[in-house]
C-alpha positions in Angstrom: 48.7 -30.4 1.6 50.4 -31.9 4.6 49.1 -31.3 8.1 52.2 -29.1 8.9 51.6 -27.0 5.8 47.9 -26.7 6.6 48.6 -25.5 10.1 51.0 -22.9 8.8 48.5 -21.7 6.3 45.9 -21.4 9.0 48.2 -19.4 11.2 49.1 -17.1 8.3 45.4 -16.6 7.6 44.7 -15.8 11.2 47.6 -13.3 11.4 46.4 -11.6 8.3 42.9 -11.3 9.8 44.2 -9.9 13.0 46.4 -7.3 11.2 43.5 -6.4 9.0 41.3 -5.8 12.0 43.9 -3.7 13.7 44.4 -1.6 10.5 40.6 -1.2 10.2 40.3 -0.1 13.8 43.1 2.4 13.3 41.5 3.7 10.2 38.2 4.3 12.0 39.8 6.0 15.0 39.2 9.8 15.0 41.5 11.7 17.3 39.3 14.8 17.1 36.2 12.8 18.2 38.2 11.0 20.9 39.4 14.3 22.3 36.0 16.1 22.4 33.9 13.1 23.5 32.6 13.7 27.0 34.0 17.2 27.2 32.5 20.6 27.6 33.2 23.4 25.1 32.8 26.8 26.7 31.9 29.9 24.8 33.2 32.9 26.8 31.0 35.8 25.9 32.4 39.3 26.3 29.0 40.9 27.1 25.8 40.4 29.0 22.9 38.0 28.6 20.8 40.8 27.3 23.3 42.2 24.8 23.3 41.8 21.0 26.0 39.2 20.9 24.2 36.8 23.3 21.7 35.3 20.7 24.6 34.3 18.4 26.5 32.6 21.2 23.3 30.8 22.2 22.8 29.7 18.6 26.1 27.8 18.8 25.3 26.5 22.3 22.1 24.9 21.0 23.1 23.7 17.6 26.9 23.3 17.2 27.5 20.3 19.5 26.2 17.6 17.0 28.4 18.9 14.3 31.6 18.7 16.4 33.3 15.2 16.3 32.6 13.5 19.6 29.5 15.6 20.3 30.7 17.6 23.3 28.3 19.7 25.4 28.5 23.4 24.5 27.8 26.0 27.2 28.0 29.8 27.4 29.7 31.7 30.2 29.2 35.5 30.4 32.3 37.6 31.1 31.4 41.3 30.4 33.9 44.1 31.0 36.0 46.8 29.3 34.0 46.6 26.0 34.8 42.9 25.6 38.5 43.1 26.4 38.1 41.1 29.6 36.8 38.1 27.7 39.4 38.4 24.9 42.3 38.6 27.3 41.0 35.6 29.3 40.6 33.4 26.2 44.0 34.5 24.8 46.1 34.2 28.0 44.3 32.3 30.7 41.9 29.7 29.3 43.1 26.2 28.2 44.5 26.3 24.7 43.2 22.9 23.7 40.2 23.8 21.6 37.6 23.6 24.4 37.3 27.4 25.0 35.9 29.7 22.4 35.8 33.5 22.7 32.7 35.3 21.6 34.4 38.7 21.4 33.4 42.1 20.1 34.5 43.0 16.6 36.6 46.0 18.0 39.2 43.7 19.6 41.5 43.8 16.5 41.2 47.6 16.1 41.8 48.2 19.9 45.0 46.2 19.7 46.2 48.1 16.6 45.5 51.3 18.5 47.8 50.2 21.3 45.0 50.1 23.9 46.5 49.2 27.2 43.6 46.9 28.0 44.3 44.7 25.0 46.7 42.0 26.3 46.9 39.9 23.1 48.4 40.0 19.7 45.7 40.0 17.0 48.0 38.5 14.5 48.2 35.3 16.7 44.5 34.8 17.3 42.9 31.8 15.5 39.5 32.9 14.2 36.7 30.4 14.2 34.3 32.6 12.2 31.6 35.2 12.4 27.8 34.8 12.2 27.0 38.2 10.9 28.2 41.2 8.8 27.1 44.1 11.0 25.4 47.3 10.1 25.3 49.7 13.0 23.2 52.8 13.4 22.8 55.9 15.4 19.3 56.7 16.8 17.5 59.5 18.6 14.4 59.2 20.8 11.2 60.4 19.1 10.7 63.4 21.5 14.2 64.7 20.7 14.4 67.7 18.3 17.2 65.8 16.6 15.4 63.9 13.7 18.3 63.6 11.2 22.1 63.4 11.3 22.2 67.0 10.0 20.2 68.0 13.1 22.9 66.2 15.2 25.5 68.5 13.6 23.5 71.6 14.7 22.5 70.8 18.3 23.6 68.6 21.1 22.2 65.1 21.5 22.8 63.3 24.8 23.5 59.6 24.2 24.1 56.6 26.4 27.2 54.4 26.0 28.7 51.3 27.7 32.3 52.4 27.8 35.0 54.4 25.8 36.2 51.0 24.5 32.8 50.0 23.2 31.2 50.9 19.9 28.6 52.8 21.8 31.3 55.1 23.1 33.8 55.2 20.2 31.5 55.5 17.2 29.8 58.7 18.3 33.3 60.1 19.1 34.3 59.4 15.5 31.3 61.2 14.1 31.9 64.2 16.4 35.5 64.6 15.2 35.1 63.8 11.5 31.6 65.1 10.7 31.0 67.7 13.4 28.1 66.0 15.2 27.4 67.2 18.7 26.8 63.9 20.6 27.3 64.3 24.3 28.4 60.8 25.4 27.5 59.4 28.8 29.5 56.2 29.6 28.9 53.6 32.2 25.6 51.9 31.2 25.3 48.1 31.7 24.9 46.7 28.3 22.2 47.4 25.7 19.4 47.0 28.1 20.8 49.7 30.4 21.0 52.2 27.6 17.5 51.3 26.4 16.1 51.8 29.9 17.9 55.2 30.1 16.3 56.3 26.9 12.8 55.3 28.1 13.4 57.2 31.4 14.6 60.3 29.6 18.2 60.2 31.0 19.6 60.1 27.5 18.0 60.9 24.2 19.8 58.4 21.9 22.4 55.8 21.1 25.1 55.5 18.5 26.7 52.2 17.6 23.7 49.8 17.7 23.7 46.8 15.4 20.6 47.0 13.2 19.7 43.3 13.8 20.1 43.7 17.6 17.9 46.8 17.6 15.2 44.9 15.7 15.5 41.9 18.1 15.7 43.9 21.4 13.4 46.9 20.7 11.4 46.0 17.6 8.4 47.7 19.1 10.3 51.0 19.1 10.5 50.7 15.3 6.9 49.7 15.0 5.7 52.5 17.2 8.1 55.1 15.7 9.7 55.8 19.0 13.1 56.4 17.5 14.5 58.1 14.4 17.4 56.4 12.5 20.1 59.1 11.9 22.9 57.3 10.0 24.4 53.9 9.1 27.9 53.0 10.4 29.2 50.6 7.8 30.5 50.6 4.2 27.3 49.3 2.5 23.7 50.2 3.1 21.4 47.7 4.6 18.5 47.0 2.2 16.0 47.9 4.9 17.6 51.3 5.4 17.9 52.5 1.8 16.9 56.1 2.8 19.3 56.4 5.8 22.7 57.9 4.8 26.0 56.2 5.4 28.4 58.1 7.6 31.1 57.7 4.8 28.8 59.6 2.4 28.9 62.6 4.7 32.7 62.9 4.6 33.9 66.2 3.0 37.6 65.3 2.5 39.6 62.2 1.5 41.2 62.2 4.9 37.8 62.0 6.6 36.7 59.3 4.2 39.8 57.1 4.6 39.5 57.3 8.4 35.8 56.4 8.4 36.4 53.5 5.9 39.2 52.0 8.1 37.0 52.2 11.2 33.9 50.8 9.7 35.6 48.1 7.6 35.6 46.0 10.8 31.8 45.7 10.6 32.3 42.7 8.3 33.8 40.9 11.4 30.3 41.2 12.8 29.8 38.7 15.6 33.3 37.1 15.8 34.4 33.9 17.6 38.0 33.1 18.3 40.5 30.6 19.7 43.7 31.5 21.4 47.2 31.0 19.9 48.4 27.5 20.4 45.2 25.5 19.8 46.2 22.5 17.6 45.6 23.0 13.9 43.5 19.9 13.4 41.1 20.9 16.1 40.8 24.4 14.7 40.0 22.9 11.2 37.4 20.6 12.7 35.7 23.4 14.7 35.7 25.7 11.7 33.9 23.1 9.7 31.4 22.5 12.6 30.9 26.3 12.9 30.0 26.7 9.2 27.7 23.7 9.3 25.9 25.3 12.2 25.7 28.6 10.4 24.0 26.9 7.5 21.7 24.7 9.5 18.1 25.4 8.6 16.8 24.9 12.1 19.4 27.1 13.7 19.0 29.9 11.2 15.2 29.6 11.3 15.2 30.2 15.1 17.4 33.3 14.6 15.2 34.6 11.9 12.2 34.1 14.2 13.8 36.6 16.6 14.4 39.1 13.8 18.1 38.2 13.6 19.9 37.5 10.4 22.8 35.1 9.9 25.4 36.0 7.3 28.4 33.8 8.2 32.0 34.6 7.5 34.4 31.6 7.6 37.4 31.5 9.9 39.7 31.4 6.9 38.1 34.6 5.5 38.3 36.3 8.9 42.0 35.4 9.2 42.6 37.2 5.8 40.5 40.2 6.8 42.4 40.7 10.1 45.7 40.2 8.3 44.7 43.1 5.9 43.7 45.3 8.9 47.1 44.7 10.5 48.9 45.8 7.3 47.0 49.1 7.2 49.5 52.1 7.0 50.4 53.3 10.4 49.4 56.9 9.7 45.8 55.8 8.9 45.6 53.7 12.1 46.9 56.6 14.2 44.5 59.0 12.6 41.6 56.6 13.3 42.8 56.1 16.9 42.9 59.8 17.6 39.5 60.2 16.0 37.9 57.5 18.2 39.3 58.8 21.5 36.7 60.6 23.6 37.5 64.1 24.8 38.2 64.2 28.6 
């Protein structure tokens, strides 16, 4: 080989090596990791630090970061108000739509929008769902000194119960039972979160609560169950919890098909449990990456073990499944939605 040919071969070899290195670097580059590296991911929680949704948001705060490409810092910001609508509206309309803001909203946000609630400033069909950490079973309870011991008792005499707001489960669910089953719950709105209602029950200001997640009850007031300070009246869901086999479902008490259809639409949302959302406009590749990280967190033994130690269960629902559930709710016949809306509205 001549010297000229040798130099040409060396240059070609060097060029191939450089191109190969550049292609290798490009292949290793991760735009998702590059985006999230060094950033904060905020979870905007539509409730208080003492409420039943807080432990699930903190679970993500503590454990989700390492599963997100780029390992961003995850923090929780509390934004209570209007039964979770303040947080939902903020995430949907105000917060950055780049995948750095997650809404920890209440499961009622889809229903409220379908009802045409003036406080719902978002289109549920355009929300990008990250996932849920729980399928909820809610209950109605009465303080042990109350003469109301069963749901049948609540149909025969008044039970004063505490509620957060008319837009919250604690206000709406008892209104549903009053109108469909004939219970006599007297609803007192305005309490500040779960802790406010619990304190009112201990003080004797109210004698019960309706619309309390079973897992939250066990976590927040497990001693009440142990010491038999409350009676469980009914379950507000479509399937009984294994620990409440003897407590009737509200749907079992329906006397007509119209009542049963209404109750089934309202309580079907329980599967949304503890939902997390992104706003419309977040890039698809970031949503996909965050959904993967969410499910990895939900299945992480350490994260789940810490929740179980607090008497909280983790039954995850994927973002894709939530998207399908919400789409089905949106397709519900209008007459059923309107009947459910009228049923949940509290009397003035």
